[in-house]
C-alpha positions in Angstrom: 5.7 0.5 8.2 4.4 3.4 10.4 4.6 5.8 7.5 2.7 3.6 5.0 0.2 1.6 7.0 -2.3 4.4 7.0 -2.4 4.0 3.2 -2.4 0.2 3.3 -5.2 0.2 5.9 -7.2 2.6 3.7 -6.7 0.1 0.8 -8.0 -2.8 2.9 -11.1 -0.9 4.0 -11.8 0.4 0.5 -11.3 -3.2 -0.9 -14.0 -4.6 1.5 -16.3 -1.7 0.4 -16.0 -2.9 -3.2 -16.8 -6.5 -2.2 -19.8 -5.5 -0.1 -20.9 -2.5 -2.2 -23.5 -4.2 -4.3 -25.3 -5.6 -1.3 -25.2 -2.3 0.6 -26.0 -0.1 -2.3 -29.3 1.1 -0.9 -28.1 1.1 2.8 -28.1 4.6 4.4 -25.9 3.5 7.3 -23.3 0.9 6.0 -21.5 0.9 9.4 -24.7 -0.4 11.0 -24.7 -3.5 8.9 -22.8 -6.8 9.5 -20.5 -5.8 6.7 -19.5 -2.6 8.4 -19.1 -4.3 11.7 -17.1 -7.1 10.2 -14.8 -4.6 8.5 -14.1 -2.9 11.8 -13.4 -6.2 13.5 -11.1 -7.3 10.6 -9.2 -4.0 10.9 -8.9 -4.2 14.7 -8.2 -7.9 15.1 -6.3 -8.9 12.0 -4.9 -5.8 10.3 -3.7 -3.6 13.2 -1.9 -6.4 15.1 0.3 -7.2 12.1 1.8 -3.7 12.2 2.2 -3.8 15.9 4.1 -7.1 15.7 6.5 -5.6 13.2 6.9 -2.5 15.3 7.8 -4.6 18.4 10.2 -6.9 16.5 11.8 -4.5 14.1 11.3 -0.9 15.2 14.0 0.5 12.9 12.6 -1.1 9.8 8.9 -0.4 10.7 9.7 3.3 11.1 11.7 3.3 7.8 14.9 3.6 9.8 13.8 6.7 11.6 14.0 5.1 15.0 16.9 3.2 16.5 14.8 1.3 19.0 11.2 0.9 20.3 12.1 3.1 23.3 13.1 6.0 21.0 9.6 6.1 19.4 7.4 8.8 21.0 4.4 7.3 22.9 1.9 9.4 21.0 3.2 8.0 17.7 2.8 4.4 18.8 -0.7 5.1 20.0 -1.5 7.0 16.8 -0.1 4.1 14.7 -2.5 1.6 16.3 -5.5 3.9 16.1 -5.0 5.1 12.5 -4.6 1.5 11.3 -8.3 1.1 12.1 -9.6 4.6 11.4 -8.0 4.9 8.0 -9.4 1.5 7.0 -12.9 2.7 8.1 -12.4 5.9 6.0 -11.5 3.8 3.0 -14.6 1.7 3.6 -16.9 4.8 3.8 -15.5 6.4 0.6 -15.7 3.1 -1.2 -19.3 2.5 -0.2 -20.3 6.0 -1.4 -18.7 5.2 -4.8 -20.4 1.8 -5.0 -23.7 3.2 -4.1 -23.4 5.7 -7.0 -22.6 2.7 -9.2 -19.1 4.1 -9.9 -17.6 0.6 -9.8 -14.4 1.4 -11.6 -13.7 4.5 -9.4 -14.4 2.4 -6.3 -11.7 0.0 -7.4 -9.3 2.8 -8.2 -10.1 4.1 -4.7 -8.6 1.0 -3.0 -5.7 1.1 -5.5 -5.0 4.7 -4.4 -4.2 3.3 -0.9 -1.7 0.8 -2.4 -0.2 3.5 -4.6 0.4 5.7 -1.6 2.0 2.8 0.3 4.2 1.7 -2.6 5.3 5.3 -3.5 6.6 5.9 0.0 8.3 2.5 0.0 9.9 3.0 -3.4 10.8 6.7 -3.2 9.9 8.1 0.2 10.5 11.6 1.4 14.1 11.7 0.4 14.3 9.5 -2.7 15.7 6.6 -0.7 12.6 4.7 0.3 13.8 1.5 -1.4 17.2 1.8 0.3 15.5 2.1 3.7 13.1 -0.8 2.9 15.8 -3.3 2.0 18.0 -2.6 5.1 17.3 -5.0 7.9 19.6 -4.4 10.8 18.3 -7.5 12.5 19.9 -9.8 9.9 23.1 -9.7 11.9 23.4 -9.2 15.6 24.7 -5.8 16.4 24.2 -4.4 12.9 24.6 -0.7 12.7 21.8 1.7 12.2 20.9 2.5 8.6 22.9 5.1 6.7 22.1 6.4 3.2 23.1 3.8 0.7 23.6 1.0 3.2 20.6 -0.9 2.0 21.3 -1.2 -1.7 24.1 1.1 -2.5 21.5 3.0 -4.6 22.3 0.9 -7.7 20.2 -1.5 -9.7 22.6 -4.4 -9.1 22.8 -3.5 -5.4 19.0 -3.4 -5.2 18.7 -6.9 -6.8 21.2 -8.3 -4.3 19.5 -6.6 -1.4 16.1 -8.0 -2.6 17.4 -11.6 -2.4 19.0 -11.0 1.0 15.8 -9.4 2.3 13.6 -12.4 1.3 15.4 -14.5 4.0 15.8 -11.7 6.6 14.2 -11.5 10.0 11.8 -8.8 8.7 10.7 -11.0 5.9 10.0 -13.9 8.2 7.8 -11.6 10.3 6.0 -10.4 7.1 5.3 -14.0 6.1 3.8 -14.7 9.6 1.7 -11.5 9.3 0.5 -12.7 5.9 -0.6 -16.1 7.3 -2.7 -14.3 9.9 -4.0 -11.5 7.7 -4.7 -12.7 4.2 -6.9 -15.7 4.6 -9.7 -13.9 6.5 -9.4 -10.9 4.1 -9.9 -13.0 1.0 -12.7 -15.0 2.7 -14.6 -11.8 3.3 -13.8 -10.4 -0.1 -15.1 -13.6 -1.8 -18.2 -14.1 0.3 -19.3 -10.5 0.0 -18.6 -10.1 -3.6 -20.3 -13.4 -4.4 -23.3 -12.3 -2.3 -23.6 -9.1 -4.3 -23.4 -10.7 -7.7 -25.9 -13.4 -6.8 -28.2 -10.7 -5.6 -28.0 -9.3 -9.2 -28.9 -12.7 -10.6 -25.4 -13.6 -11.7 -23.9 -17.1 -11.3 -20.9 -17.6 -9.0 -18.8 -20.7 -8.7 -16.1 -21.1 -6.0 -13.7 -23.2 -8.0 -13.8 -20.8 -11.0 -14.3 -17.4 -9.5 -12.1 -17.4 -6.3 -8.8 -18.0 -8.1 -9.8 -15.5 -10.8 -10.7 -12.8 -8.2 -7.5 -13.3 -6.2 -5.5 -13.2 -9.4 -7.2 -10.0 -10.4 -6.7 -8.4 -7.0 -3.1 -9.3 -6.7 -2.5 -8.4 -10.3 -3.9 -4.9 -9.7 -1.9 -4.5 -6.5 1.4 -5.3 -8.0 0.8 -4.6 -11.6 -1.0 -1.3 -11.2 -0.4 -0.1 -7.7 3.3 -1.0 -7.5 3.9 -0.3 -11.2 2.3 3.2 -10.9 4.3 4.0 -7.8 7.6 3.0 -9.6 6.7 5.0 -12.6 5.8 8.1 -10.6 9.0 7.7 -8.6 11.1 7.6 -11.8 9.2 10.7 -13.1 9.7 12.5 -9.8 13.3 11.6 -9.7 14.0 12.9 -13.3 12.0 16.1 -12.6 14.3 16.6 -9.6 17.3 16.0 -11.6 16.1 18.6 -14.2 15.6 21.1 -11.3 19.1 20.6 -10.1 18.5 18.1 -7.2 21.6 16.1 -6.9 22.3 12.4 -6.0 20.0 11.4 -3.1 22.7 9.5 -1.2 25.2 12.3 -1.5 22.5 14.8 -0.4 21.5 12.7 2.6 25.2 12.3 3.6 25.7 16.1 3.4 28.3 15.7 0.6 26.4 18.1 -1.7 23.9 20.9 -0.9 20.4 19.7 0.2 18.5 21.8 -2.3 15.4 21.3 -0.1 13.2 23.8 -2.1 14.0 22.1 -5.4 13.5 18.7 -3.9 10.0 19.6 -2.6 9.2 21.1 -6.0 10.1 17.9 -7.7 7.3 16.2 -5.8 4.8 19.0 -6.6 5.6 18.7 -10.3 6.7 15.1 -10.7 3.8 13.4 -9.0 1.0 15.2 -10.8 2.9 14.7 -14.1 3.3 11.0 -13.5 -0.3 10.5 -12.5 -1.6 12.5 -15.4 0.3 10.3 -17.8 -1.1 7.2 -16.1 -4.6 8.6 -16.2 -4.4 9.1 -19.9 -3.0 5.6 -20.6 -3.1 2.8 -18.1 -6.0 4.1 -15.9 -8.3 5.4 -18.6 -11.7 3.7 -18.9 -11.5 0.4 -20.8 -7.8 0.6 -20.5 -5.3 -1.9 -19.0 -6.4 -1.2 -15.4 -10.1 -1.7 -16.1 -9.4 -5.0 -17.8 -7.3 -6.3 -14.9 -10.0 -5.2 -12.5 -12.9 -6.6 -14.5 -13.8 -9.4 -12.1 -14.3 -6.8 -9.3 -16.0 -4.3 -11.5 -18.5 -7.1 -12.2 -17.7 -7.9 -15.8 -17.1 -11.4 -17.0 
């Protein structure tokens, strides 16, 4: 989605920095290396086109239901979307390289997870508390489906969300996502494995394809969905309850104009809820030698 791909792109670039960081630890200009060049090529030829394909096929969904059609999207936004998919990935790569060069391996992994957290938080909660409702509404499932309205995706209930999830898995958007994955993920994991293996071998460590590749993919995906998505859901819940305590009403009713918007209190719920949720996670799941570091151990370099 347009609103989240800058975070996802950052996560991809930062991930490739972790994989290549040991090899480039003493390199002053990482973008002048084959790793930096390959990262830019990957972002431009594999990552950016996947978002553009979704935008062309499903403009409403790709803009989180903010646009009715491709023609209604401002030209500058479309151009910025394509550009930032590359630039944000390069930014993630640069920050990750700095952390790896400083031997802050755990922080370098949290750096790419930060990109996934930002992506998932917007998808789950968004700017109006209805990110999940927007995500699960695919107006292309049926010809002539109406534009999204608050509550149309899931009804904003747990059972409604579960039903929407199963419908979404066979939707037109999901099919495009599967196609994007077939184009994007194989080269990504090839680069991640080759570069990480190269760095470990350079440190005199033994690497075996049959043993290490499955373990590294399991670790990476476990961190993405267990930590990145899990942290986003937790912070969304905290933010939502902080909003409720401040007097922010039901999000669907607010969006439909059935109750006062309470915009100031809604904004305050983010300013208070997000830091609170992240502080709790930092003291528990994300602390050194905690759950996150154990899941990320293969990428931190531990056996």
